[in-house]
N, C-alpha and C positions, 0 to 999 in steps of 0.2 A: 569329529571334530568339527567346530563352530567358526562359521567367519564373522568378525566382528567388524569390521570396515573393507572397502573396497574404494582401491583409489588409481590415477595416471600421476606418475611423478616422473620428472627427470633426474634420472640417479647421477650420484656426485662419486660413487664408484663402481668396480665393475660386478656383475650378478649375473648368476646362472637363469634361463629360463626354467622352470620348474616343468613346462610340459616338453620342451624339446632339448635341454640341456645346453642351447648355445649362450656364449659368453656375449655380454653385452656391455660395452663400453662407454662411461660416459662422455657426452651429453645425452646419450639414448634416453628412450620415453620409454618406459614400462607399467604395466598394469602392477599394482603392489597389493595383496589380500591379506589383512591381519588376521589370525588364527587362531586358536583355544584350544588344547587337546591335552586330556589327563593333566590339567593342571600349569600347563606350560604355553607362556603366548610367543606366537611365532610368525614371522613375514614367508610370502610366497610370492616371487615375482615371474610375470608372463610377459614374453614377448607379444607385440602386435602381432605377428603371425598368427600365432595361437591363442592368443585370446579372439581374434577372429574366427577361426577353429570355433573356441567353446560358444562365442554367440550366437552362431550360423547352425548350431545343432540342437535344438530344442529336448533331446532324448538325453544331454549329457548334464542338463542343469542340478543340482545339487551331489552328482557324484563325487565321489574323492578319485583324483586320480597320483599313480605312484608317478616318482621322478624321472621322467624322461617316457612316460609312455605315449604321447601326443607325438613323439618323434616317429613313430611306425605310422601316423598319418597323414605327415606333409610328405 
């Protein structure tokens, strides 16, 4: 998986957080990472709480996470 871009957005429809699977509804702000993998491009959304976990853990930089994997750490 290769990250193409990363930014904070105000969502216009409900999205699940990739880290904790929580559903956030508009007008929440979420981090969105655009990725490419095996010729496909997709977006992964992160809630603020999961983003803070990722930002605060220098050992997870560059790691790939399965859907809901951070749920165990919250």
